[in-house]
N, C-alpha and C positions, 0 to 999 in steps of 0.2 A: 510413404509419399504418394502426394495425389493420383501420379502417373499411374504407379503401380495397385494401390487401391481405391484409388479416388474420394482422398481425403484431402477436405483444405485444411490448410493452418489458422488460425486468426488468434490472432497475437498480441494480447493490449498490453503496449509498454510505456504504460503511462507513469510509472514509479522509474523509468530507467535513470534519470538523475540523482536520484536519492537513494546513493549505495554508498555504504560504510567502509570503514578501516583503508582508505587510499583505491578502493578497488574503483574501476571503471564499469558504468554499464553500457550496455552494448544493444547491437539491434537483432534480431533474428534474421533479417534480410541481410547479413553481412557475409551466412553462409553460404556456401554456391550452389546453385540450385535455389535458392531459399523462394525466391520472385515467381519460380514455375510453380510451387504450390502452396503457396500461400500471400498471406495480407498483413499488415500491423497498421495496429491504430495507434497515434500517440496522441496525447491532450496537454492542453498545457493547464490543466485545473490542480494539478499537482506540482510541480515546476515551478509555474508562476504565480502560482497562489489564484488562479481565475477558474473556480470552483462557480459553478453557477452560469456562467456567458456560456459554457458548452461549446469551444471552440475548440477542436481538434481534426486530425485530416488522417485520410487511409491510404496507404502506396503499397507497392505489392505487385501482386498478377493482374496486369492491364485489364482483361478479361472484366475480372471478380473488381476491380476498383471502377471500371466502367458500370459494372450495375448497379453500385452503389451509389453512383452519381447520380444515374436515373432515380433510383428509389428517395435519395436526401432531397433531389431537389424539388420535390413534391408534399416534404415534408416544410422542412425549416429554411425556405428563402428568406430575404430581406433582412441579416443581420442587421440588429443596432451597427449604427455608424462607429458610433465610440468604442464599441468593443470591438470591430475592424482595427482601428485604428491600433488601440492595446496589442491586440496580439500582433499585428505590423511591428511594432517596439518591442513586445517582449520578443519576437524570434529573430530579428534584426540587431538588438540593443547587447552590451555586456550582460555577461555570464556571472557576474559577480555576487547577485543576491542569491541565484540559482546555489553559487558555491557556499555561501554561509548561512541559507537555510539549508543544506545538506548537512551540514558542519552543527547547528544547532539541534537537526532531530539525530544526528548519533549522539551530543551531549544528554539527550535527555533519554536516549537509548541505554547509554552505558549509566546514569545515574537509578533507570527501571531494572533492567537486569542485573548489574553488578550489587545495586542494591538489594535485590530478591535473594541471590544467592548469598549474600554476607548473614541474612536471618532463614538461612536453610531450604528457599526453595531453589532447587538448579533449574534456573531458566537459563537458558543458552543464549546467547549475543544474536538480536538477529541483523543478518545480514543487511539490510536497506528495507526502503518503503516509513510510514509512518505510526509503524503499528510491529506491534511483540507479540508472539504466540508461547504462549507460557503451558507447561502438562499440570493437569490437575493431579491433586494428592489422590492416591491410590484409594483410603477410604470413602473417594465420595463416586458414586454410580454412574453419575451423568456431570456434562458440564454445566448444567442448569443448576443442579442440586449445588455445585458448589459457589456458581454466583450469586446465587440467593441468598446463601451463608455468609460469601466475603461483605455482602453490599451490609445484609442484619447486622453482621459482627465487627465490622471495620470503615466502613462508610467509603469503601474503594469498589467503584461501579467500572465492570469490564464486561466483556460480550458472550457468551456461552460458544464453543467454536462448533456447537452442531448448527448454529442457524448457518453454519456456512457450508454444511453436505456432511453426511454419514463419517467421513473422514477427519473432519474436525472434532466429533466427539467427547475427546478426551483431552482438549484444550481450551482454553481462553485466548482470547486478543484481548490487549490492551490498546488503547492509542495512544500517541505519544504527542497531546495536546498541551502538555504543562510544562512550564519549566521547571529545570532540576529540581530547584528545592522545594517547589509542590510537588513533584513526585519523590522527593524524599522525606517528606511528609505521608505521604499515602503509603509509601514501605513501611516507615513506623507504625502506620495506625495497623498496616497487616500485621507487623511484629505485636502489634500489644495485643490483637485482638489473639494471638494461638492459634490461629485456623491452621497453620502451617506445621505446626509441631506435633 
């Protein structure tokens, strides 16, 4: 708690709308006392496909929000007017597209995780976001070694977990950017490479 230990919680909630299996995303700020110890960012880049437009907002502890407003006011004032209109439309319009997109990512997740399990790679289902984390086979020393071997033998590209810090070392991250039929082709290429066997 910030009050007891002088720690500020900064929660990046960009993926709160991309949650699978009928679950609902939430906000850190929905917990009692959260506004006294933290702030939360929300970006339109994930839910509304406005990546690159850099439209986001910060809510929570008023003192932190005020300090952040002073800082940002010196950096990125004068946002392009059509981007402002797009942001208004996204935040005030229907959320059907957001729900459809979430369903699309869930179908991709199912194709990847289910497909990899079918070929003997025990990859747990992701619960949300546009990524899947998979443990690397025990015989590989590092996630980078596995990624290099995977792309060389199967043509399938993923990111070494170590790129995200030491806790990611025994994992790789797949992006759910292709439709299910292409993901099934990638799973088949992994199976044909015998890298998991």
